[in-house]
N, C-alpha and C positions, 0 to 999 in steps of 0.2 A: 503493500499500499504506499502510496505517495500522497502527502497533504500539501496543499497550496494555500497561500493566502494574500490577499492583497488590500491595503489600507490606503485612502486618498490622501493626497497632498491638499493643503489649503491656501486660500488667500484670506488675510485678515484686513478688514476694512478699517477698524479702530479699536482702541482700548488695549492693545498690546503693551504690556509693562505695568498695567495696574494688576495683571493676574500674578505678578511676582511677589514673593513674601519680602518683607512684612507688610507691604502695602495692602495686599489683599486681605490678609487676616484683621489688620488694624482699621481698615476704611472701607473695604469691600470693593472688589475689582470687577469690571465688566468687559466682555469682549464681543464684538460683532464680527463673524467670519463665515466662510462659505468653503466647501471642499470642491475640488476641480479633478477633471479627468487626466490627472497626473497621479501615479502611485509609487509606494513602495510595496514591492513583491518578495515573498520568502517561499522556500519550499524545504519540506522534511522528509526524508526518506530513512526509515529505520534500517539499522544494520543487525547483523548476527553476532557481532563481536562487541568489543568495549572501546572502540575507537570513535572519536568525534571529529568530523572533518567540517570546516566551515569555508564555503568557497563565495567570494564576492565576484560576481559576474561583470560589475562595472569596472573594476579596477584589477582583475585577473590576479587577485590575492587568494592564496589557499593556506589555511592554518589547520594544524592537527594536534588534537589533545588526547589524552587516555583518561578514563573514568577513574583510575586508580592515582592520578595525579591532580595537584590543585591546578585552577586555571586562574592564574594572578592576573590584577588589573594593570597592565602595563603599556596601555595605550594602543595595542593591537586587537581590534575587534572586541574592545571592552563592553559595548552594548550587548553584543550576542552573548558573551561569556556571563554577564551579569543577568540575562533572562535564564541562562541554561542554570545558574546557581540559585535563582529566586523562585522559578516556576517549577510546580510539581511535575515530576517525570520519572520514569523506571529508572532506578539507580544502577542497574546492571546491564543496560542496553546501549549500545553506541546509536550514532545517528550520522547522517550528512545533511547539512544544511547549505541551501544557495540564497543568495541575497541579490536583489537588483532594484534600483530606483530610477525614476524619471527625472530626478534632480539631485544635484551633489548635496553633501552636507554643507551649510553656510549659504544656501541659496535664500534663504527667508521664506521658504514654503513649508516649514516644519518636517523636513524630510528625516531627522534622526529620530524624532519623537514617533513619527509614523511608522519608521522601520521597528521600533520596539514593539508597537501595538500590533504589527503584522506578525512579529515573532510569537508574541503572547497569543495571538489568535491561532498559530499552528498548534501549540501544546494544548490549548483548551479543545481544539477539535481533535486531536489525536487522541488524548487522554480523558475526553468527555467531562472536562472539568466544570463544576457549576459556577462559572464566573458571569456576572451580568456585565453589561456594558459599563456602568459607572465602576465596577470592580476591575475591569480590565484597565481603564483610563486611570484609576487610582493606583494600581499597580505599575503602570508603565511609568507615572510620575514618580513614585517610589524608587523604581531602579534607576532612573536617570538622575534625580535631583538629591536622594537621599543616599543611595547605595554608592553610586558613582560620584556624586558630589558636583555634578554639571550644573553650573548657574542657569536658570531659566523659570519660565513661569509654568502655567498649568493648562494653556488653551489649547496647544497642538495636540496632546494626548486625548483630549475630549472631543476635538474636531475630527481627529482621524477615527475614532471609535464610533462615534455617533454619525456622522457624515451629514450633509445638507447644510441649509442656512441655519445658523443658530446664535441666538443672544444668550451667552453664558455668563452667569453670575457666579464670582468667587468670593466667599466669605470665610469666617473663622469656624464654622461649624460644618459647612457643606458646600459643593459645587452643584449648581441648578443649572441644567441645560434646557433651554426654552426654543424648541423648534418654530421657525417662521414659515408659515404657509403663505407664500407670495402668489398673486394672481399671476397666471401664466403669461399675460401681456407685460407685466412689470418684470418678471424674470427674461423674458426674451428680449426685452428693450435694454435691460441692464446689461446683459451679455453681448449685445449688439454696439453698445457704445463704450464698453472697457478695452483698454489697451494694457497688454501685460508685455513689458520690455526687460528682458534681461541685460543688467548693466555691464556684463562681462567680468564681474568680480564677486568672489565669495568671501566671507568674513568669519571671524571667531565670534559667535554671538555672545558667548559666556564673558568674554572681556568687557562688552558694551553693557550687558546686563548688570556686571559686578559694579562699574561706574555709575550706573542708575541707582542701584541700591545704596550704595554710600553715600550718593547725593541726597537720597530720601531720609536716610538714617541720621545724617547729621543735621536734618531740618532745613536744608536750602530753600528758602521761601519761594524762589522762582519755580524750583522743580516741584514742589509740593502744589502749588497754585496750578502749574501745568497739568499735573496728573488729576487734580480734582476737575478741571476744565475739560480734560480728555474724557473722563468718565461722563460728564454732562453731555458732551458731543456724541459719544457713542450711543447714549440713548435716543439723542435726537436723530440720529442716523438710521436706527432701528425703525423709529416711528416714520421717517420719511420713505424708507423702503415699503413698510406695510402700507401706507397711504398712496404710494405710486408717486411721489413727488421727487422725481429723479434729477431734476435740475438743482433742487435744494440738497439731494444727496451728494452731488458733485461738488457743490460749495463746501459743505459740511466736511468733505474730505481733506479739502484745503486746510479749513481751520483746524481739523485733527492733526494734520501733518506739521503744521506750524507749532503746535503746542507739543506735539512728540518730541520735535527737536530739542526743546528746552530741557528734556529730561537727562540727557547726556551729550556731551560734544561729539563723540564718535558716531553717532546715529547718522549723522549726515557728512558730507564732505564735498569738497569742490566739484568732483566729477558727477556726483548725484545732482548737486544744486544746478550744474550747468544743464544736465538732462531736463530736470525738472522746469527749470526757466525757458527752455525751448519749446517744451510741451505747452506750457502756459501761454507763450508768446503766439502760439498757432492753433489755439482752439481748446486745449483742455482746461475744464472748469476746476479740477482738484485731481489730487492723487497722493501717493505715499510710497514709500519703500516697504515691502512687505516684511513682516518678521523684526528682528531687533533692530534692523538698520545697518549701515556701513557698507552695503553692497547687495548682492541679489538681485531681485526683481522689484523693478517700478511698476506701480498699478496706476491707471489714469483713467478719468471719466472724462468723455468728450462729447460734444454735440455730435450727431450722427453723421453731419456733412463735414466735420473738420477731423474725423477719426483717421482717415486714409493721409491726410495731410500730417498729422501728428506722428503717425507711425514712420511715414517716409522720412521726416525730419530727425526722428530718433535713431533710426538706421544709418542716415547719413554721418551722425555723430559717433557711430560705432555700437550703438544700442542693437539688440537682436529681439525683435519683435516675435512672440510665441502665441499662437492659437491655443485657445482652450474652451472648453465648455464646463458648465457646472455639472457636479455629480451628486445626486441626493443620497447615495448610499454609503454606508461607513465601512467598516470592517467586515470583509467577506471571506470565507475558507470554503475549500471543497476538497474533495478525494479524486486521485487518479488511480484506478485499479488496472 
């Protein structure tokens, strides 16, 4: 038997950073996001011996372990090893794992967290583990943030697990996922008017998030005010979507990006600012860098008759416009016999 899984990557419209501790538990964070037709894939094939083999199809990396030996966290496939250590599985049976993602780590689409969700899905399916969607997302967060100590928030694990358009609330006691049921006309128009452009650079999101957390912990008034305003704008963006006010949605994206940049200096850089200014000059109402910032993908909302112009100008500056669609599904697993 072979088990496969796929979990969708996401674009975050606003609120990213308010899902990071301690802000989320002290003041309550909110994020508006949607999953797209780009995925993290994983495959599990049980073995008849005690060997564990992990192969990254993207980077042509192969790592081999033995069940009788520890799997230390040494920077090599640590996400996979942490899942193997934390998820219930047969203690005496080896396996082969294959990995593939439609976006590299550091792209701003939540690829690392999405891969962890996909891996947990493999073991849930293989061992018929009674894990709910909330439990899968919480376990993925535990593995990344608490076991491995990787700086970051909670939004990516929940987006990848649940899928679709979600307004997610992060508090001290619980995470609440509110699915948004958009009218098909609004959904189609939103997709038609969005441009997703790869900036050509990935980044280490943990470093950016660490700076943001330090700024918040020391009570920087500009940072705290920006995070509070970002939370308000995220609610306004959600309401604009539900009411079909897409022009307002585009303008609010610009407000959200303006406040997001105040949270930490490395969130933006001259290259991003040049691309964004070009897009705004040629018809984009608003936009943002997806994820923690510093690189990855630039998301823009444009008037329908200016979208092609914005795309052409961005590509002339070295950007790479990527076609995408929204995907309403979250984590999926299946068997190949």
